[in-house]
C-alpha positions as CSV (number, residue, x, y, z in Angstrom):
1,M,14.8,-14.7,-51.3
2,L,14.4,-13.3,-47.5
3,A,16.6,-11.1,-45.9
4,T,17.3,-11.7,-42.5
5,L,17.3,-8.5,-39.8
6,G,18.0,-10.4,-36.5
7,T,16.3,-13.6,-37.2
8,A,14.4,-13.2,-40.6
9,F,12.9,-9.8,-40.3
10,L,13.1,-8.1,-43.8
11,A,11.1,-9.7,-46.6
12,G,12.3,-10.0,-50.0
13,N,10.4,-10.2,-53.4
14,V,8.1,-12.9,-53.6
15,A,7.3,-15.7,-56.2
16,A,4.8,-18.3,-56.3
17,T,3.6,-20.9,-58.9
18,P,0.4,-20.0,-59.9
19,Q,-2.4,-22.4,-58.3
20,A,-5.6,-24.2,-60.6
21,A,-6.8,-26.2,-57.4
22,A,-6.2,-26.5,-53.6
23,P,-3.3,-27.2,-52.5
24,A,-1.8,-31.2,-51.6
25,Q,0.0,-29.7,-48.6
26,P,-1.9,-28.6,-45.6
27,A,-3.0,-24.7,-45.8
28,N,-0.6,-22.2,-43.8
29,P,-3.3,-19.8,-42.2
30,F,-3.0,-16.9,-45.0
31,Q,-3.9,-20.0,-47.4
32,A,-6.7,-21.1,-45.2
33,Q,-8.3,-17.8,-45.1
34,A,-8.4,-17.1,-48.1
35,G,-9.6,-20.5,-49.2
36,Q,-12.2,-19.7,-46.9
37,L,-13.3,-16.7,-48.8
38,G,-13.1,-18.5,-52.3
39,V,-9.8,-17.3,-53.5
40,R,-8.3,-19.7,-55.6
41,K,-6.4,-17.4,-58.0
42,C,-4.4,-15.8,-56.1
43,A,-4.0,-18.0,-53.2
44,N,-0.1,-19.0,-53.3
45,L,0.8,-16.0,-54.0
46,F,-1.2,-14.2,-51.1
47,S,0.2,-17.1,-48.7
48,A,3.9,-16.6,-50.1
49,L,3.7,-13.1,-48.7
50,G,1.9,-13.5,-46.3
51,Q,4.4,-16.4,-44.4
52,T,7.1,-13.8,-45.8
53,V,5.6,-10.3,-43.7
54,A,5.3,-12.6,-40.9
55,L,8.5,-14.9,-40.5
56,G,9.9,-15.3,-37.4
57,S,7.0,-14.1,-35.3
58,D,4.1,-15.1,-33.9
59,Y,1.0,-13.5,-35.4
60,S,-2.8,-13.5,-36.3
61,G,-4.2,-11.7,-39.0
62,Q,-7.8,-10.8,-41.2
63,V,-8.3,-11.6,-44.8
64,Q,-10.7,-9.9,-46.7
65,A,-12.0,-10.4,-50.4
66,E,-14.5,-9.6,-52.5
67,K,-17.6,-11.8,-51.9
68,A,-19.4,-11.7,-55.1
69,A,-16.3,-12.8,-57.2
70,P,-13.0,-13.6,-55.0
71,D,-11.2,-14.7,-58.0
72,A,-11.7,-11.1,-60.0
73,H,-10.6,-8.8,-57.1
74,G,-6.9,-8.4,-55.3
75,V,-6.9,-10.2,-51.5
76,V,-6.0,-8.3,-48.8
77,G,-4.7,-9.3,-45.1
78,V,-4.1,-7.2,-42.2
79,V,-1.3,-9.2,-39.8
80,G,-0.6,-8.5,-36.2
81,M,2.9,-9.9,-35.1
82,T,5.2,-10.6,-32.2
83,Y,8.8,-11.0,-32.3
84,K,10.8,-12.5,-29.6
85,T,14.2,-12.6,-31.0
86,A,17.7,-11.4,-29.7
87,A,17.6,-8.9,-32.4
88,Y,13.7,-7.5,-32.3
89,N,11.5,-8.2,-29.5
90,S,8.4,-6.0,-30.2
91,Q,5.0,-5.7,-31.7
92,A,5.0,-5.0,-35.5
93,A,2.5,-4.7,-38.4
94,G,2.2,-6.1,-41.9
95,V,-0.2,-5.2,-44.7
96,V,-0.4,-8.1,-47.4
97,V,-2.2,-8.0,-51.3
98,A,-2.2,-10.1,-53.9
99,T,-4.5,-9.3,-57.1
100,P,-5.3,-10.4,-60.6
101,V,-3.6,-9.0,-63.1
102,G,-4.6,-11.0,-66.5
103,T,-3.8,-14.8,-65.8
104,K,-1.3,-14.1,-63.4
105,C,-1.2,-12.5,-60.0
106,E,0.8,-9.8,-58.7
107,G,1.2,-8.9,-55.0
108,Q,3.3,-6.7,-52.5
109,L,3.8,-6.5,-48.6
110,V,4.6,-3.7,-46.0
111,R,5.6,-4.1,-42.7
112,V,6.0,-1.6,-40.4
113,A,8.8,-2.3,-37.0
114,P,9.7,-0.1,-34.5
115,F,12.9,-0.2,-32.8
116,Q,13.8,1.0,-29.7
117,R,17.4,2.2,-30.9
118,A,18.5,5.0,-33.5
119,C,18.1,4.2,-37.2
120,K,21.9,4.4,-36.8
121,D,21.6,1.4,-35.4
122,V,19.5,-0.1,-37.1
123,L,21.4,0.1,-40.6
124,P,23.9,-2.7,-39.7
125,L,20.9,-5.0,-39.7
126,L,19.7,-4.2,-43.1
127,P,21.0,-7.3,-45.4
128,A,24.1,-7.6,-46.3
129,G,24.5,-5.8,-49.9
130,S,21.9,-2.9,-49.1
131,T,22.5,0.4,-50.5
132,A,21.2,3.8,-49.8
133,A,18.7,5.3,-52.3
134,G,17.8,8.4,-51.5
135,A,15.6,9.9,-49.1
136,L,11.8,11.0,-49.8
137,S,11.2,14.1,-47.6
138,G,13.8,13.4,-45.8
139,V,13.3,9.8,-45.1
140,P,16.0,7.3,-45.9
141,L,14.9,4.6,-48.7
142,Y,17.4,1.9,-48.9
143,N,16.9,-1.0,-51.3
144,L,18.0,-4.2,-50.1
145,G,20.5,-6.4,-50.7
146,G,20.0,-9.4,-53.1
147,N,16.6,-7.2,-54.7
148,Q,14.9,-8.2,-51.8
149,G,12.9,-5.0,-51.7
150,Q,13.3,-1.6,-50.1
151,A,13.1,-0.4,-46.5
152,M,12.1,3.0,-45.0
153,L,13.9,4.0,-41.8
154,V,11.6,6.7,-39.9
155,A,13.2,8.6,-37.1
156,S,10.6,8.9,-34.5
157,G,12.6,10.5,-31.4
158,N,15.1,7.9,-30.4
159,A,13.4,5.3,-31.7
160,C,13.6,4.1,-35.7
161,V,10.5,2.6,-37.6
162,V,11.6,0.0,-40.3
163,V,9.1,-0.2,-42.8
164,T,9.6,-2.7,-45.1
165,I,8.4,-3.1,-48.7
166,A,8.2,-5.8,-51.4
167,R,6.7,-7.1,-54.8
168,G,5.6,-10.5,-55.6
169,A,4.4,-12.2,-58.8
170,D,2.9,-15.6,-60.0
171,I,5.6,-17.7,-61.8
172,G,5.4,-20.2,-63.9
């Protein structure tokens, strides 16, 4: 469910299996930080979204959850990333949110990545099947191929800031 921009840069819609107990496999940093804050209900989705937003990068992040009732409220992570790939060699930032909705969880991720090239030169890096979805106050919006979310390409002088948005939900 991931799209590639160079090597795995844009994120797709994410699904996770609900978690009732601690995972049997070693936790990734997103799962570990959420667990330290007492988040259990949305931990798997939060972890999947976090791994997706940071895929292909060296990263670190901070996680916040409601201390008094971590499973009754959303969990939020902010992520700083450094990419060193042939297609992208720079820094990026991301935000990951997973929130309980009834008996399941829903979430979103947003990644912001500046490219030191024009947006027209970034377009070919979008996943195959991506289509223009109009413009929001002049900012081009694209539906990413394979139902992998959306991307906004924000021109900034000779650079292009790619804002990737994707949703996630528990399955099962």
